C-alpha positions in Angstrom: -66.6 1.3 -85.1 -65.5 3.0 -88.3 -68.2 1.1 -90.2 -70.8 2.6 -87.8 -69.5 6.1 -88.5 -69.5 5.5 -92.2 -73.1 4.3 -92.0 -74.2 7.3 -90.0 -72.5 9.7 -92.5 -74.1 7.9 -95.5 -77.6 7.9 -94.0 -77.4 11.5 -92.9 -76.3 12.6 -96.3 -79.2 10.7 -98.0 -81.6 12.4 -95.6 -80.1 15.9 -96.2 -80.3 15.4 -100.0 -84.1 14.9 -99.6 -84.2 18.6 -98.5 -81.2 20.2 -100.1 -80.1 19.6 -103.7 -76.6 20.8 -103.1 -74.4 17.8 -102.5 -71.6 19.8 -100.8 -74.0 21.2 -98.2 -75.6 17.8 -97.7 -72.1 16.5 -96.9 -71.6 19.3 -94.4 -74.8 18.4 -92.7 -73.9 14.7 -92.7 -70.5 15.7 -91.1 -72.3 17.8 -88.4 -74.6 14.9 -87.7 -71.7 12.5 -87.3 -70.0 14.9 -84.9 -73.2 15.2 -82.8 -73.4 11.4 -82.8 -69.7 11.1 -81.7 -70.4 13.3 -78.6 -73.7 11.6 -77.7 -72.9 8.0 -78.7 -73.2 6.5 -75.2 -76.7 8.0 -74.8 -78.1 6.7 -78.1 -79.7 3.2 -78.1 -78.8 1.1 -81.1 -82.4 0.5 -82.0 -83.1 4.2 -81.9 -80.0 5.2 -84.0 -81.8 5.6 -87.3 -84.6 7.7 -85.8 -81.9 9.8 -84.1 -80.0 10.3 -87.4 -83.2 11.4 -89.2 -84.2 13.8 -86.5 -80.7 15.5 -86.2 -80.1 15.6 -89.9 -83.5 17.2 -90.5 -82.9 19.8 -87.8 -79.6 20.8 -89.4 -81.5 21.1 -92.7 -84.1 23.3 -91.2 -81.4 25.5 -89.5 -79.8 25.8 -92.9 -83.0 27.0 -94.5 -83.7 29.5 -91.7 -80.1 30.8 -92.0 -80.6 31.3 -95.8 -83.9 33.1 -95.4 -82.3 35.4 -92.9 -79.4 36.0 -95.2 -81.6 36.8 -98.1 -83.5 39.2 -95.9 -80.3 40.8 -94.8 -79.2 41.4 -98.3 -82.5 43.0 -99.3 -82.6 45.2 -96.2 -79.0 46.2 -95.6 -77.2 46.0 -99.0 -79.8 47.6 -101.3 -81.2 51.1 -100.8 -83.2 51.3 -104.0 -85.6 48.8 -105.4 -87.5 48.9 -108.6 -91.1 48.0 -109.2 -93.6 48.3 -112.0 -96.6 50.6 -111.5 -98.9 51.1 -114.5 -96.1 49.9 -116.7 -93.8 52.7 -115.5 -90.6 51.8 -113.5 -90.2 53.8 -110.3 -87.6 53.8 -107.5 -88.3 53.7 -103.8 -85.8 54.2 -101.1 -85.8 52.0 -98.0 -84.0 52.5 -94.7 -80.6 51.0 -95.7 -77.4 52.9 -95.2 -76.2 51.6 -98.7 -77.1 53.3 -101.9 -76.7 52.7 -105.6 -73.3 54.5 -105.7 -71.5 52.1 -103.4 -73.5 48.9 -104.2 -73.5 47.8 -107.7 -73.3 44.3 -109.2 -70.8 45.8 -111.7 -68.2 45.8 -108.8 -68.1 42.0 -108.8 -65.9 41.0 -111.7 -66.1 37.3 -110.6 -69.8 37.3 -111.6 -70.7 36.4 -115.2 -72.9 38.7 -117.3 -75.7 36.1 -117.0 -75.3 35.9 -113.2 -75.5 39.7 -112.9 -78.7 39.7 -115.0 -80.3 37.1 -112.7 -79.2 38.8 -109.5 -80.2 42.2 -110.8 -83.8 41.0 -111.5 -84.0 39.1 -108.2 -82.7 42.0 -106.1 -84.3 45.0 -107.9 -87.4 43.7 -109.6 -88.9 40.6 -108.1 -87.9 37.9 -105.7 -90.6 35.5 -107.1 -88.5 32.4 -108.0 -91.3 31.0 -110.1 -91.5 34.0 -112.3 -87.7 34.3 -112.6 -87.6 30.6 -113.5 -89.9 31.2 -116.4 -88.0 34.4 -117.5 -84.6 32.7 -117.5 -85.8 29.2 -118.5 -84.1 27.6 -115.5 -85.7 25.1 -113.1 -87.0 26.6 -109.9 -84.8 24.5 -107.6 -81.7 25.1 -109.7 -82.4 28.8 -109.8 -83.0 29.0 -106.1 -79.7 27.3 -105.4 -77.9 29.4 -107.9 -79.1 32.7 -106.4 -78.2 31.5 -102.9 -74.7 30.6 -104.0 -74.2 33.8 -105.9 -75.2 35.8 -102.8 -72.7 33.7 -100.8 -70.0 34.5 -103.3 -70.7 38.2 -102.7 -70.7 37.7 -99.0 -67.3 35.9 -99.2 -65.9 38.8 -101.4 -66.8 41.3 -98.7 -65.4 39.0 -96.0 -62.0 39.0 -97.8 -62.2 42.8 -98.3 -62.7 43.3 -94.5 -59.4 41.4 -93.9 -60.9 39.6 -90.9 -58.0 37.9 -89.0 -59.7 34.5 -88.7 -62.8 33.1 -90.6 -64.3 29.9 -91.8 -65.2 29.1 -95.4 -68.8 29.7 -96.5 -70.5 26.5 -97.9 -71.8 26.9 -101.4 -68.9 29.2 -102.6 -66.2 28.3 -105.0 -63.6 29.0 -102.4 -65.3 26.5 -100.0 -65.3 23.9 -102.7 -61.6 24.6 -103.6 -60.5 24.5 -100.0 -62.3 21.1 -99.4 -60.8 19.7 -102.5 -57.3 21.0 -101.5 -57.6 19.3 -98.1 -58.5 16.0 -99.7 -55.4 16.3 -102.0 -53.2 17.2 -99.0 -54.5 14.2 -97.0 -54.0 11.8 -100.0 -50.5 13.1 -100.9 -49.1 13.0 -97.3 -50.6 9.6 -96.5 -49.3 8.1 -99.8 -46.0 9.9 -99.5 -46.6 11.4 -103.0 -46.2 15.2 -102.9 -46.7 15.3 -106.7 -50.4 15.0 -106.1 -50.2 18.7 -104.9 -48.2 20.0 -107.8 -51.2 21.8 -109.3 -51.5 23.8 -106.1 -47.8 24.8 -105.8 -46.8 28.4 -106.9 -43.1 28.8 -106.2 -43.8 26.8 -103.1 -41.3 26.5 -100.2 -41.4 22.9 -98.8 -40.4 22.9 -95.1 -38.9 20.2 -92.9 -41.3 18.2 -90.9 -43.6 17.3 -93.8 -42.8 13.6 -93.3 -44.2 13.8 -89.7 -47.7 14.6 -90.8 -49.9 11.5 -91.0 -53.6 12.4 -91.2 -56.2 9.9 -90.1 -59.0 12.6 -90.1 -59.1 16.4 -90.5 -61.1 17.7 -87.6 -61.4 21.4 -88.5 -59.8 24.2 -90.5 -59.7 27.9 -90.3 -58.5 30.7 -92.6 -56.4 33.6 -91.2 -55.5 36.8 -93.1 -51.7 36.9 -93.4 -50.8 39.9 -95.6 -52.2 41.9 -98.5 -51.7 39.0 -100.8 -51.6 35.8 -98.8 -53.6 33.7 -96.2 -53.0 30.9 -93.7 -55.0 27.7 -93.8 -54.8 26.3 -90.2 -55.6 22.6 -90.1 -56.4 20.5 -87.0 -56.2 16.8 -87.6 -56.1 13.4 -85.8 -53.0 11.3 -86.5 -52.9 7.5 -86.6 -52.1 7.4 -82.9 -55.3 9.4 -82.2 -53.4 12.5 -81.2 -54.7 15.9 -82.1 -52.1 18.0 -84.0 -52.0 21.2 -86.0 -50.1 22.6 -89.0 -50.8 25.4 -91.5 -50.0 26.3 -95.0 -49.5 29.8 -96.6 -51.4 30.4 -99.8 -52.6 33.1 -102.2 -55.9 33.3 -104.1 -56.3 33.8 -107.8 -59.1 36.0 -109.2 -61.4 33.0 -109.5 -60.5 31.9 -105.9 -58.2 29.1 -106.9 -55.5 28.2 -104.3 -51.8 28.6 -104.9 -49.7 27.2 -102.0 -46.7 29.4 -101.1 -45.3 27.6 -98.1 -46.0 24.1 -96.8 -46.2 23.0 -94.0 -45.8 25.4 -91.1 -46.1 24.4 -87.5 -47.3 26.6 -84.6 -44.8 27.4 -81.9 -47.1 26.1 -79.2 -50.6 24.6 -79.0 -52.6 24.6 -75.8 -55.4 22.1 -75.0 -58.0 23.3 -72.5 -59.1 21.2 -69.6 -62.6 19.8 -70.4 -63.8 21.4 -67.1 -63.4 24.8 -68.9 -64.1 23.9 -72.5 -66.1 20.9 -73.7 -68.2 20.1 -76.8 -71.1 22.3 -75.5 -68.9 25.4 -75.1 -69.3 28.2 -77.6 -65.7 28.8 -78.8 -66.5 32.5 -79.3 -66.3 33.1 -75.6 -62.6 32.4 -75.9 -61.9 34.7 -78.8 -61.8 38.4 -79.5 -63.2 39.9 -82.8 -60.1 38.9 -84.6 -60.3 35.3 -83.6 -57.4 35.5 -81.2 -57.5 34.0 -77.6 -58.9 36.8 -75.4 -57.1 35.8 -72.1 -60.5 35.1 -70.4 -58.8 32.5 -68.3 -55.5 34.3 -68.0 -52.3 34.4 -70.1 -50.9 31.2 -71.7 -48.4 30.9 -68.9 -51.2 31.1 -66.3 -53.3 28.6 -68.2 -50.6 26.0 -67.7 -49.7 27.1 -64.1 -53.4 26.9 -63.0 -53.9 23.6 -64.9 -56.6 25.2 -67.0 -54.8 24.1 -70.2 -51.7 22.2 -71.1 -49.2 22.4 -74.0 -50.0 19.5 -76.3 -47.8 20.4 -79.3 -44.5 22.3 -79.8 -43.6 22.7 -83.4 -44.0 19.4 -85.2 -43.4 17.4 -81.9 -46.4 16.3 -79.8 -45.9 16.1 -76.0 -47.2 13.1 -74.2 -50.4 13.6 -72.2 
């Protein structure tokens, strides 16, 4: 079965790379395709599998393009009040309907952008969004420039996400932080499964190593989420499948450097209790947002945690580093 999943991931990634030059995003799409297959496996005929992979992968690619187009439109409409254009060789400024203005939106505010990056974004946002012309001006291939601009805008989006101190959020594909988190997760898996914590030494910053680390055996990381912890630190919450096919959780405390590198401060930390919802109330088609408030915290839609267990809506599946039997 594992060979089939590897084959699906490989084919989906190849298909995604036909549409998207960014390998990290292609891997994200391949992973999404694989998850879709996992939930629909019994309904997909073997002889139709390749066609299904192509269709689903392509749809995810199209969704990605649509999302990026909307994002670019959002930046142009909401983040920039003044645009510049040439009229009879004279530069003029025109206001649009945005609530932002030049005083509170300036590329100079983003120290993580290089001088060259600022030149590119300044011309793209204020002068022209014509990629072909910009490609000629900066002597960069069109596809490379398009991807670069998209990723730079995502870096700005992520910067403001951190500034807002949202309680819980996911990483934004295409950003340095997304790449660093994914790389860190790979190192965590390798170090724990090989019982060689030295593989993580580059991430440790006066790190506190807690008991229970030997009990973490990762077969597959299912998901992860970032939570704001304090003015200078964050939590990386990791859901994983162990080698007994049990779903477990742990988190690490970390801080970010100026270039979004990760320094682990405490590792690992275990939640006091983890509840698993009955599939009658939450399945793979359920939008998880209906269970959360704006801070990403359970909103008691089905009652308090005690009531969840009492009414058999959910059950406790993990207490600390010990997993209860189903």
